[in-house]
C-alpha positions as CSV (number, residue, x, y, z in Angstrom):
1,X,0.0,0.0,0.0
2,X,1.5,3.3,-1.1
3,X,1.6,6.2,1.5
4,X,1.4,9.7,0.1
5,X,1.7,13.2,1.5
6,X,-1.5,15.2,0.7
7,X,-1.1,18.2,3.0
8,X,1.6,20.3,4.7
9,X,1.5,23.2,7.2
10,X,4.0,25.1,9.2
11,X,4.0,28.0,11.7
12,X,7.6,29.0,12.3
13,X,9.8,31.7,13.7
14,X,10.9,32.4,10.1
15,X,7.5,32.1,8.4
16,X,3.8,31.8,9.4
17,X,2.8,29.6,6.5
18,X,4.1,27.3,3.7
19,X,4.4,30.0,1.1
20,X,6.6,32.2,3.2
21,X,8.5,29.2,4.4
22,X,9.4,28.3,0.8
23,X,10.5,31.8,0.2
24,X,12.7,31.7,3.3
25,X,14.3,28.4,2.3
26,X,15.1,29.7,-1.2
27,X,16.6,33.0,0.0
28,X,18.2,31.6,3.2
29,X,16.3,34.1,5.3
30,X,16.7,33.5,9.0
31,X,15.4,35.0,12.3
32,X,18.1,34.3,14.8
33,X,18.3,36.6,17.9
34,X,19.7,36.7,21.4
35,X,17.3,36.1,24.3
36,X,17.9,36.4,28.0
37,X,16.8,33.4,30.0
38,X,16.2,34.1,33.7
39,X,16.5,31.3,36.3
40,X,16.3,32.4,39.9
41,X,18.9,35.1,40.4
42,X,20.9,34.0,37.4
43,X,20.7,35.2,33.8
44,X,21.8,33.3,30.7
45,X,22.0,34.6,27.1
46,X,20.8,32.2,24.5
47,X,20.9,32.5,20.7
48,X,18.0,30.9,18.8
49,X,15.2,31.4,16.3
50,X,12.2,32.2,18.6
51,X,8.6,32.9,18.0
52,X,7.9,36.6,18.7
53,X,4.8,38.6,19.2
54,X,2.6,35.6,18.8
55,X,-1.2,36.3,18.7
56,X,-3.3,33.1,18.1
57,X,-6.5,35.0,17.3
58,X,-4.8,37.3,14.8
59,X,-3.0,34.4,13.1
60,X,-6.3,32.4,12.9
61,X,-8.2,35.3,11.5
62,X,-5.6,35.9,8.8
63,X,-6.3,32.5,7.3
64,X,-9.2,33.5,5.1
65,X,-9.6,30.1,3.5
66,X,-10.7,28.4,6.7
67,X,-14.4,27.7,6.8
68,X,-16.1,30.0,9.3
69,X,-17.4,27.2,11.5
70,X,-14.1,25.4,11.7
71,X,-12.3,28.7,12.5
72,X,-14.7,29.4,15.3
73,X,-14.3,25.9,16.7
74,X,-10.5,26.2,16.6
75,X,-10.6,29.5,18.4
76,X,-12.9,28.3,21.1
77,X,-10.9,25.1,21.7
78,X,-7.5,26.7,21.6
79,X,-7.9,30.3,22.9
80,X,-6.8,29.4,26.5
81,X,-4.3,26.7,25.5
82,X,-0.5,27.1,25.8
83,X,1.4,28.7,22.9
84,X,2.7,25.3,21.7
85,X,-0.8,23.9,21.3
86,X,-2.0,27.1,19.5
87,X,0.9,26.8,17.1
88,X,0.0,23.2,16.4
89,X,-3.6,24.1,15.6
90,X,-2.3,26.7,13.0
91,X,0.1,24.3,11.3
92,X,-2.4,21.5,11.3
93,X,-5.1,23.7,10.0
94,X,-3.1,24.7,6.9
95,X,-2.2,21.0,6.2
96,X,-5.9,20.0,6.7
97,X,-7.1,22.5,4.2
98,X,-4.4,21.7,1.6
99,X,-5.3,18.0,1.9
100,X,-8.9,19.0,1.1
101,X,-10.2,17.3,4.3
102,X,-12.7,20.1,5.0
103,X,-14.4,19.5,1.6
104,X,-13.6,15.9,0.6
105,X,-13.9,14.4,4.1
106,X,-12.5,11.0,5.3
107,X,-14.3,8.8,7.8
108,X,-13.6,10.2,11.2
109,X,-12.7,6.9,12.7
110,X,-10.2,6.2,9.9
111,X,-8.2,9.4,10.7
112,X,-5.4,9.3,13.3
113,X,-3.4,11.9,15.2
114,X,0.3,11.4,15.9
115,X,2.2,14.1,17.8
116,X,6.0,14.2,17.9
117,X,7.8,14.6,21.2
118,X,7.4,14.3,24.9
119,X,7.7,16.7,27.9
120,X,6.2,19.2,25.5
121,X,5.1,21.8,28.1
122,X,8.3,22.3,30.1
123,X,8.3,26.1,29.9
124,X,4.5,26.3,30.7
125,X,5.1,24.2,33.8
126,X,8.2,26.3,34.7
127,X,6.3,29.6,34.4
128,X,3.5,28.4,36.7
129,X,6.0,27.0,39.3
130,X,6.3,30.3,41.1
131,X,2.5,30.8,41.1
132,X,2.2,27.4,42.8
133,X,5.0,28.2,45.3
134,X,3.3,31.5,46.3
135,X,-0.4,30.5,46.1
136,X,-1.2,26.9,45.2
137,X,-4.9,27.7,45.1
138,X,-4.3,30.0,42.1
139,X,-3.0,27.2,39.9
140,X,-5.2,27.2,36.7
141,X,-7.9,24.5,36.6
142,X,-6.6,23.4,33.2
143,X,-3.1,23.0,34.4
144,X,-3.2,19.3,34.8
145,X,-4.5,18.8,31.3
146,X,-2.1,21.3,29.7
147,X,0.9,19.7,31.5
148,X,0.3,16.4,29.7
149,X,1.5,15.7,26.2
150,X,-1.9,14.1,25.5
151,X,-3.4,17.6,25.5
152,X,-1.9,18.1,22.1
153,X,-3.6,14.9,20.8
154,X,-6.9,15.7,22.5
155,X,-7.0,19.3,21.3
156,X,-6.2,18.4,17.7
157,X,-8.7,15.5,17.7
158,X,-11.5,17.9,19.0
159,X,-10.7,20.7,16.5
160,X,-10.8,18.3,13.5
161,X,-13.4,15.8,14.8
162,X,-10.9,12.9,14.6
163,X,-12.0,9.6,16.1
164,X,-9.2,7.2,15.0
165,X,-6.0,6.4,16.9
166,X,-4.1,9.0,18.8
167,X,-0.6,9.0,20.3
168,X,2.6,10.9,21.1
169,X,6.0,9.6,20.1
170,X,9.0,10.4,22.3
171,X,12.4,10.2,20.4
172,X,14.3,13.3,21.6
173,X,15.5,15.1,18.5
174,X,14.4,12.3,16.3
175,X,10.7,12.6,17.5
176,X,9.5,14.1,14.3
177,X,10.8,11.3,12.2
178,X,9.5,8.7,14.7
179,X,6.0,10.3,14.4
180,X,6.2,10.1,10.6
181,X,7.3,6.5,10.8
182,X,4.5,5.5,13.2
183,X,1.9,7.2,11.1
184,X,3.3,5.5,8.0
185,X,3.0,2.1,9.8
186,X,-0.6,2.9,10.8
187,X,-1.5,3.5,7.2
188,X,0.5,0.6,5.7
189,X,-1.1,-1.8,8.2
190,X,-4.6,-0.7,7.2
191,X,-5.4,0.7,10.7
192,X,-5.9,4.2,9.3
193,X,-6.5,5.9,6.0
194,X,-5.3,9.3,7.0
195,X,-2.8,10.5,9.7
196,X,-2.3,14.0,11.0
197,X,1.4,14.1,12.0
198,X,2.2,17.2,14.1
199,X,5.6,18.4,15.4
200,X,4.9,20.9,18.2
201,X,6.9,24.0,19.0
202,X,9.6,23.2,21.5
203,X,9.3,25.4,24.6
204,X,12.5,25.0,26.6
205,X,12.4,26.0,30.3
206,X,15.4,27.8,31.8
207,X,16.4,24.5,33.5
208,X,16.5,22.7,30.1
209,X,18.6,25.5,28.6
210,X,21.0,25.2,31.5
211,X,21.0,21.4,31.1
212,X,22.0,21.5,27.5
213,X,24.7,24.0,28.4
214,X,26.0,21.7,31.0
215,X,26.7,18.9,28.5
216,X,28.2,21.3,26.0
217,X,25.4,20.6,23.4
218,X,24.1,24.2,23.2
219,X,25.9,26.6,20.9
220,X,25.8,30.3,20.4
221,X,28.5,31.6,22.7
222,X,30.5,32.9,19.8
223,X,27.3,34.3,18.2
224,X,25.9,36.5,21.0
225,X,27.0,39.6,19.2
226,X,26.0,38.4,15.8
227,X,23.3,35.7,16.1
228,X,22.9,35.2,12.4
229,X,26.4,33.5,12.3
230,X,25.8,31.2,15.3
231,X,24.3,28.2,13.5
232,X,27.0,26.7,11.3
233,X,26.2,23.1,10.2
234,X,29.2,21.3,8.8
235,X,31.5,24.3,9.3
236,X,34.6,24.0,11.4
237,X,33.4,27.0,13.4
238,X,30.4,25.1,14.8
239,X,30.1,24.9,18.5
240,X,26.7,23.4,19.3
241,X,23.0,23.4,18.3
242,X,21.1,26.6,18.1
243,X,17.4,26.2,19.1
244,X,14.5,27.1,16.8
245,X,10.8,27.2,17.2
246,X,8.5,25.8,14.6
247,X,5.3,23.8,14.6
248,X,4.9,21.6,11.5
249,X,2.3,19.2,10.1
250,X,2.2,16.6,7.4
251,X,-0.9,14.7,6.3
252,X,0.0,11.1,5.4
253,X,-2.7,9.1,3.5
254,X,-3.1,5.9,1.7
255,X,-2.9,6.4,-2.0
256,X,-6.3,4.7,-2.4
257,X,-7.9,7.2,0.1
258,X,-6.3,10.2,-1.7
259,X,-7.5,8.9,-5.1
260,X,-11.0,8.3,-3.7
261,X,-11.1,11.9,-2.4
262,X,-9.7,13.2,-5.7
263,X,-6.6,14.7,-4.0
264,X,-3.3,14.8,-5.9
265,X,-0.2,13.7,-3.8
266,X,2.6,16.1,-3.0
267,X,5.1,13.3,-2.6
268,X,5.2,9.6,-1.6
269,X,6.8,8.4,1.6
270,X,8.5,5.2,0.6
271,X,9.8,4.1,4.0
272,X,11.1,5.1,7.4
273,X,13.2,3.1,9.9
274,X,14.3,3.4,13.5
275,X,17.4,1.7,14.8
276,X,18.8,1.9,18.3
277,X,22.5,2.0,19.3
278,X,22.0,0.2,22.7
279,X,23.4,3.4,24.2
280,X,21.7,5.7,26.7
281,X,24.2,8.5,26.2
282,X,24.1,11.6,23.9
283,X,27.0,10.6,21.6
284,X,26.3,9.7,18.0
285,X,27.1,6.3,16.5
286,X,28.4,6.0,13.0
287,X,27.4,2.3,13.0
288,X,23.9,3.1,14.0
289,X,23.5,5.9,11.4
290,X,24.8,3.7,8.6
291,X,22.6,0.9,9.6
292,X,19.4,3.0,9.7
293,X,20.1,4.6,6.3
294,X,20.9,1.2,4.7
295,X,17.7,-0.4,6.2
296,X,15.6,2.5,5.0
297,X,16.9,2.1,1.5
298,X,16.6,-1.7,1.6
299,X,13.0,-1.7,2.7
300,X,12.1,1.0,0.2
301,X,13.7,-1.0,-2.6
302,X,15.8,2.0,-3.6
303,X,19.4,1.8,-4.6
304,X,21.6,4.4,-2.9
305,X,22.7,5.7,-6.3
306,X,19.1,6.9,-7.0
307,X,19.1,9.3,-4.1
308,X,19.6,12.9,-5.3
309,X,19.4,14.7,-2.0
310,X,20.0,14.2,1.7
311,X,18.5,16.5,4.3
312,X,21.0,15.9,7.1
313,X,20.4,15.9,10.8
314,X,23.2,18.5,10.7
315,X,22.9,20.1,14.2
316,X,26.0,22.3,14.1
317,X,27.7,20.2,16.8
318,X,31.3,19.3,16.1
319,X,31.0,15.5,16.8
320,X,27.5,15.2,15.4
321,X,28.3,16.8,12.0
322,X,31.5,14.9,11.4
323,X,30.0,11.6,12.4
324,X,27.0,12.1,10.1
325,X,29.1,13.0,7.0
326,X,31.3,10.0,7.6
327,X,28.2,7.8,7.8
328,X,26.8,9.3,4.6
329,X,30.0,8.8,2.7
330,X,30.2,5.2,3.7
331,X,26.9,4.6,1.8
332,X,26.7,7.2,-0.8
333,X,30.3,7.9,-1.6
334,X,31.7,11.4,-2.2
335,X,32.5,13.8,-5.1
336,X,30.3,15.0,-7.9
337,X,28.4,11.7,-8.2
338,X,27.2,11.8,-4.6
339,X,23.9,13.4,-3.5
340,X,23.5,17.0,-2.5
341,X,23.6,17.5,1.3
342,X,22.4,20.4,3.4
343,X,20.9,21.1,6.8
344,X,17.6,22.9,7.2
345,X,18.7,23.7,10.8
346,X,21.0,26.4,9.4
347,X,17.9,28.3,8.4
348,X,15.4,27.4,11.1
349,X,17.6,26.5,14.0
350,X,17.2,23.1,15.7
351,X,13.4,22.6,16.3
352,X,14.0,19.6,18.5
353,X,10.8,17.5,18.7
354,X,9.4,19.0,15.5
355,X,12.7,18.9,13.6
356,X,11.9,15.8,11.6
357,X,8.5,17.1,10.5
358,X,9.9,20.6,9.6
359,X,12.7,19.0,7.6
360,X,10.3,16.6,5.8
361,X,8.4,19.7,4.7
362,X,11.6,21.4,3.7
363,X,12.6,18.3,1.7
364,X,9.3,18.0,-0.1
365,X,9.3,21.7,-1.0
366,X,12.8,21.4,-2.5
367,X,11.7,18.4,-4.5
368,X,8.6,20.2,-5.8
369,X,10.4,23.4,-6.7
370,X,13.7,22.0,-8.0
371,X,16.3,23.6,-5.8
372,X,18.6,22.9,-2.9
373,X,18.4,25.6,-0.1
374,X,21.6,27.2,1.2
375,X,23.7,25.6,3.9
376,X,24.2,28.8,5.7
377,X,27.5,29.9,7.3
378,X,29.5,27.2,5.6
379,X,32.9,28.7,5.2
380,X,35.4,26.0,6.2
381,X,33.7,22.6,5.7
382,X,34.7,19.8,8.1
383,X,34.7,17.5,5.1
384,X,35.5,18.7,1.6
385,X,34.6,15.5,-0.2
386,X,30.8,15.7,0.2
387,X,28.4,17.6,-2.1
388,X,27.5,20.2,0.6
389,X,25.2,23.1,-0.5
390,X,26.8,26.5,-0.4
391,X,25.7,30.0,0.6
392,X,23.2,30.3,-2.2
393,X,20.3,28.1,-3.5
394,X,21.2,25.6,-6.2
395,X,18.9,24.3,-8.9
396,X,18.4,20.6,-8.7
397,X,16.1,17.9,-9.9
398,X,15.3,15.7,-6.9
399,X,13.4,12.4,-7.5
400,X,14.4,10.6,-4.3
401,X,15.4,12.2,-1.0
402,X,16.5,10.9,2.4
403,X,15.9,12.9,5.6
404,X,17.9,11.9,8.8
405,X,17.1,12.6,12.5
406,X,19.2,11.3,15.4
407,X,18.3,11.6,19.0
408,X,19.8,11.2,22.5
409,X,19.6,7.7,23.8
410,X,21.0,6.1,20.6
411,X,17.9,6.7,18.4
412,X,18.6,6.8,14.7
413,X,16.0,7.4,12.1
414,X,15.7,7.9,8.4
415,X,12.8,8.5,6.1
416,X,12.8,8.5,2.3
417,X,10.5,10.4,-0.1
418,X,9.9,10.2,-3.8
419,X,8.5,13.0,-5.9
420,X,5.0,12.6,-7.4
421,X,6.5,12.2,-10.9
422,X,7.9,8.8,-9.9
423,X,4.9,7.6,-8.0
424,X,3.5,5.4,-10.8
425,X,6.7,3.4,-11.0
426,X,6.8,2.3,-7.4
427,X,4.1,-0.3,-7.0
428,X,6.3,-3.2,-7.9
429,X,9.1,-2.3,-5.5
430,X,7.5,-0.7,-2.4
431,X,8.1,-2.5,0.8
432,X,9.8,-5.6,-0.8
433,X,13.3,-4.5,0.0
434,X,16.4,-5.0,-2.0
435,X,17.4,-8.6,-2.2
436,X,14.1,-9.8,-0.8
């Protein structure tokens, strides 16, 4: 059973919708700034790409294509929710409309919701901690609901009247890909016809910022004065990941369902795999990365030589970047015959739980529009043998693309997409695996 993408939506620190996000990718437009994080009597300066001046009602109102009844329902359900849930509603709404699910509906119990990430409301909880310490009786009645990750699932299911399966997927920075893979499996197994896959905005609390700093994962020290230069995937000047905030949504659907509803696919998701390293630490594993990319290609039935583009995990961390390029070279080779490589995190920052969904959208937009977006701030590559994108967009015909996400705890994931122009040739190979 083929699984296709029929809708995409994004609400990001660099763009409030897909059209603006595409323009930002093409031009390499970013929105990095320095923010002061306060924890107790201490202050910490953090470089990132943060949502600013967010107004849920205003953003909802600006989407004129939303049917009035659905817009009113979304506002009533989400108006008192934390920012992360409101942003999820916006990205999901855009994807829902693009997939034509408001007009050409699917059966409610054949639609599922998969939300990427866990511990999604850290900053919301941190902000209310002082309220609780001072006056426990003033803790908001909805606190216990909003503090649980399932609030994302429940809210989205209520807004869109979804009655199929619902779940969250914790996979650290790989959560977005894990969510895509679980939704893919739901559809391939026949449990669902449509899956709403949402990567929520990451809201890091002061304690989490400090925690990332303690393990030397957080970058930006050298970019306090010039935040635009702080995120440097694959450049020798990289010093750690730079956080970004984006909510993103993909609608995955069986090809039969999309055809029955008369909705053309944007791309086909051929396969996705998850491989563990048997390692609880934060360090990357070349063996695990090679294994997950090979397994994804094998189960998709796609030869490595057919892949035109790799959207790398590329977090701008010294060990992570070098390890991933070595892993890619071990499978795809190097030089002019190897696939293009870039990192969307250079434009968006590292969106953590939503990164895999954000980068799937970035990958599909590049496939649709025939370009490779810039790999920003790449001056001195850590590896000169790979086809790393430069400071400007490059024209490219992409038929098959691989997107990697790796997470703490030895979680390795890869997903592979094909453009809609090759969809008709896939039925004889999908899911059989090379050599099977």
